[in-house]
N, C-alpha and C positions, 0 to 999 in steps of 0.2 A: 858508521857502517860496521866497524869492528865490534862495537858494543852490542849491536843487534845480533851479530853472528854468535857472540859469546852467550847472549840471552837464549837464542834459539838452541844452541848446543846444550845448555843446561836443561831446557825442556825436553830435548830429544833423549838425554841421559835418564832423566826422571821417568819419562814415558816408557823407555826401554826397560828400565829396572822393574817398573810396575808390571809390564807385560811378562817379563821373566818370572816374577813372583806368582802372577796369576797362573801361568802355564805350569809352573812347578807344583803349585797347590792342586791344580786340576789333575796333573799326572798322578800324584800321590793319592788323590781322592779316587781316581779310577782304579788304582791298585787295591785300595781299601775296599771299594765296592765289589771288586772282582774276587776278593778272598772268599773261600768257601765257608759257610756257617758250620760251627762246631756240632758234630752229631752227638746224640745221647750216648752215654757210656753203656757197654753191654751188661746184661744181667749176670750176676755172680751168685755163688752159693748163698741161699737165703740166710744161713746162719751167720754170715758176715755182715748182715744188715742190722740196723737199729731203727725202730724198735722191732723186736721179735714178734712175729704174728701171734695173736692172742691164743689161737688154738694150740700152739706149740707150748704147752704148759711146762713150767719148771718141775712141778710135781702136782699130784692131786691129793691134797690133804683131806683127812677125814675129820669132820666136825660133829661133835655131840652138842645138842641143844638142851639146856636145862628146862625143866617144866615146873615153874613155881606155882604154889597153890593160890587160889583166888582170894585167900585171906589178906594178902598184901599186894598182889599184882594189880596194875591198873586195869579196871574192868574193860572187857571187850567193847561194851557199848560206848565208852569214852574214847577208846582207841579208834573205833570206826566212825565216831561222831565228831566230837570237838576236835580231836587231834588230827583228823583226816584233812582239815583245812590248814593245818600248820605247816610252815616251811621247815620245821624241825622233824618232819615225819619220816625221815630216812631210817630211823631206828626201827620203826614198825614195818616199813616196806622190806627192808633187808631181812628182818626176822621172818616175815611171812614167806619170803622166797625160800628160806631154809626149811620151813616147817610144812609147806604144802607138798604132799607126795606127788602131785602132778607137775610140779615145777622142775624144769631141767636143772636148776641149781641144787635142789634136794637130791636129785638123781646123781649128780656129779660129786657132791661133797659130803652129804650128811650120812652119819651112821647112828643107828639106834642102840648100838652097843658101846657104852662109854669106855670099855676096856681096850678097844681098838682105836680110840680117837687120838688124833694128833693135837687137836685144839678143842676148847670147850667154849660155847657161846652162852653168855649170861643175858637173858632177855630183860635187860634193865631199860625201862622206858621213862627215864628221868625227865626228859624233855616234855613228854606227853603229860606226866604228872604235874610239872610246873606250869605248863601252858594251860591246862585245865584249872589249876589253882588260880592263876592270874585272871582268867576269864570270870571265875566265880567271885573274885574279890574286886571286880570292876577295873581290871588291868592295872593293879598295883604291882609294879615290877619288882619291888623288894619283898613281896609276900612269899612265904616258903611253905605254908600249910604243913608244917612238921615233916618235911620230906625226909630228913635224916632219921628220925625216930620211927616213922611209920612206913618208910619204904627202903631207904638205904640199909639200915641196920638189919631188918629181917631178911632182905634179899642176900646180903653178904653172909649172914649167919647160916642160911641154908647152904650156900655154896661152900663155905669154909668148914662147916662143922657137921653137916648132914651127909656130905659126900666126901670121899677120900681123895679126889683128884686135884683139888687146889694145892694140897700139901705136897703132891708128887713133884712139882717144879716150882713151888712157892708162888703159884698164880701166874707165872710167866707164859703159860700156854692157854690162858683164858682171854676171851675177847669181850669188850664192852663198847657200846656206842654212846658218844657224847656229842650230839649234833648242834648244840647251841653255841652262841657267840663266845661265852666264857668257859666253854668246855667243862672240865671236871670241877672247876673252882666254885660252881654253884652249891656244892655240897660240903658242909662242915666236916663230915666224916669221910672225906675223899681219900684219906690215907688208907682206908680199908681196902680199896681196890687199886691202889697205885701200881702194884706189880703187873697188872693185866695189860694187854694190848688195847689201846684205845683207837676206835674208828671215829674220826672227827671231821667236820666240814670246814674248820678254820685252820689254815696252815700259814704261819706268819714268821718271817725271818727277822723282824724288827726287834731291837733290844728291849723295847718297852713291854712287848707281849711274848717274849721268847719263853717265859716260864710256863706259858700255856701249851707249848708244843715240845714234846719230849722226843728228840731225835733218836731214830732207830727203835722207838717204842710205840710211836703213833703212826697211823695210816690215814692220810687225808682222803676223804671220800666225797662224791658229789652231793650236792644239796637237792632237796625236793623243791618244787615250785607249785604254787597254787594253780597256775594255769594248766600245767601238764598233769600233775598228780592228784589234784583235788577236783578240778573241773573236767579233767580228762580230755582236754582239747587234742584232737588228732591232726597233726600236721599234714597227713596224707589226704585229708579232706580238701586241702588247699594246694598241695604241691604234687608234682609228678613223682612217683616212687623211684624211678630209675635215675633221675638227675636233680631232684629237689627244686626244679624251676616251677614258678606259679602256673596253675592250670588256667588261670585267667589273667590276661595282661602280662606285665613283666615287673622286674624289681626296679621300680622307678623312684623309690625313696633312697637317697644316697646314704644318710645316717639317721638312725633311730635311737631315741632315748625317751622313755616315759617313766617318770618316777619322782622321788623327793629330791631336792627341796628348793623351790625357786628363790627363797630369801637367804640362802646360805652365803656367807661372806668369804672373801679370799683367804682371810686369816683363820677361818673356823677350823676347829678340830674335826668336826664331821666332814668326812671325805677329804680332809686336808685342804679344804677350799676348792677342790677340783670342780665341783658342780656349779660353783659361781660362774665360771666361764661358759658352761653349757647354757644357762638361762639368761645371762646378761649379754652374751655375745653370739654364740653359735646358733642360738634359736632364731637369729635373724638371717642366717646364711641360706643361700639357695640350696635346695635338696635336703635340708635338715628338718627332721620332725622331732622337736624337743618340747616336752611339756609335762604336766602333772599326770597322775593316774587317770586313765580314761576307761570307758566301758570295756568289758571283756571282749565282746565281739569286735569292736573297733580296733582294739589292741592286736588281736589275732590277725585281723585283716592287714594291719600295718606290718606285722611280722612277716607275713607271706610276701610282702612287696619290698622288703628292705635289703640293701646290699651289706651295710655295716651296722652293728649295734654297739652302743657305748656301754661298757661294763666297768664303771668306776667304783672304787671302794666307797663304803658308807662309814659305819662305826667300825667295821672290820674290813679286811681286804677282799674277802670273797663276797659275791652277790649271787642271789638266786637268778638274777636276770640272765646271766651267761648261759644257763641251762635252757631257758626259753629260746634264746638266740640259736643255740646249737641244734635244738630240736627242729627249728624251722629253717635251717640252712642259712642263717644270717651270720656272717663272719664277725666274731666278737672282737672288739677293740678293748683290750684289758689295760686299765689304768690303775695299777695297784702295786707300787714298788715294794718288793719283798715278799710277794705272795708265793706260797707253795701250792701249786695246782695239784689236784688228785693224780696219783699214780705217775709221778714225773719220771720214774725209772722206765716206764713201759709205754708212755703216751708221748708222741711227738707233738706237743702243743704248738710249737712255733710253725708247724706246717699248715695249721688252719686258723690261727688267730693273729692279730696284730697287737704288738705291745707298744704302748706310749708311756714314757716316764712323766712323772708329775712336772718336772722342770721343762718339759717339751709340750705340755698340753696346749699352750698358747699357739703352737704351730700345728694343731690337730688337722685343720683343713689342708694345709700344705702337705702334711705327711700322707694323708689318705688320698688326696688327688695326685700325689706323686707315685702311687702304686699303679703300675701299668695293668691293662686289662688281662694280659696273659697270667700275671702273678695273682691277680684277684681270682680268676677262674680256677687256677691251681688250688688256692686255699679253699675256695668254695667246694670244689670237688672232693678234696681231702676231708673237709668237714662233713659232707653228706655221706661219703662212703665209709668213713672211719671215725671221725671225731665225735659224732653224735652217739655212737655206740658206747661211749664212756659213761653215759648217764646212768642214774641209779636203777632205772627200770630195764636196762639192757645188760651190759657186760660187767657191771661193777664188781660182782662177786668173783668173776674170773681174774680181774685185776687184783682184788684183795687177796685171793689165793696165792698169786705170784709173790706178793709181799710176805705173806705168812711163810711160804716155803723158804724165802731168804732168811727170815728171822730165825727159823728153826734149823737152818742149814741142811735142808732136805733137797737133794738133787736127784730126782727120779723122773726124767723127762717122759711126757706122755702126750699124745695127740688127742685133744678133746673132741675132735671130729664135729666141729661146730658148723661146718658147711660154708664158711666164708673166711 
């Protein structure tokens, strides 16, 4: 009888302890649930925010554009023809924005009087010259078509010897564009223009390629893309202008990637092996659309339906794919350790992209599905209202001008009155 009582007493103690634990957890849970949600912080002086609104310019520099003769400049027919299809076409687009009198960029920054210029733009279309050269030689990438003797030398001779302005500051107030993967290293005579400020599409912090990026002398700019700048696909044909949501259906593709290369191996130098996981594993995941290049119409349709777009490195860290994603309101997933994105002093990239490091790519699905809907919608909204304006066809020159002002130590704030 005593044994039974002791046994029952143990059970009573255990059950009682369990009830106390449950009640305690419940009470604390009630307190937690009853706590008020934190409110958003109040608005403060906009000057204390980062990034500064783009219309609040650091200064408004005056830029003079050289006009080289047709004897050595890349013919207009090639600029508008062969080179129009190139992903290196930012050099011509930015030049045309400066030289078109009807362009707002011309009205904001260009002077026809070199004596009052703060900066001098050299219309050097080296990427177009070489792209046309490669096309005519059957895409022999090591062909150069005498670019140094027929193009670099006469262009720089004009700038350095026929005008007095290069000598004024030793070329440090001159601007050139080098939008190809290897930047200025394509040219044997590149020492001629080394003092100039380079606008380039490749920004790379890695030791192996650091010599191609000159800190505090180069400005990383957006790339062009065949879809947006050659075919002139208009996202607003597919998306509502006020919020970037599809006019038909919804964004039912969770992750999109259409590109090279299905046979890449994990140890490959190309993409540092990243794309091997895309094709060998993630292509089989629910909600993922991963494959090779498809028809333009099909790709555009998929862009308008996608939530996230994978933007992994290829031979270089940057890809033109990111600009297609941004134009169509697709949140980019950037997988490129060490990349220098365009205008990082002035663009809050992390507000509208997702970054995944190479050593975390195997967790890609876990990472993306771990992003709650509210965070995704925040990034998507920031991308549509702000991020897509970074593109070459929109506010690129305004961002370039901010960098130029810093380089020249010019602080003369002005409201550009852009209306947004």
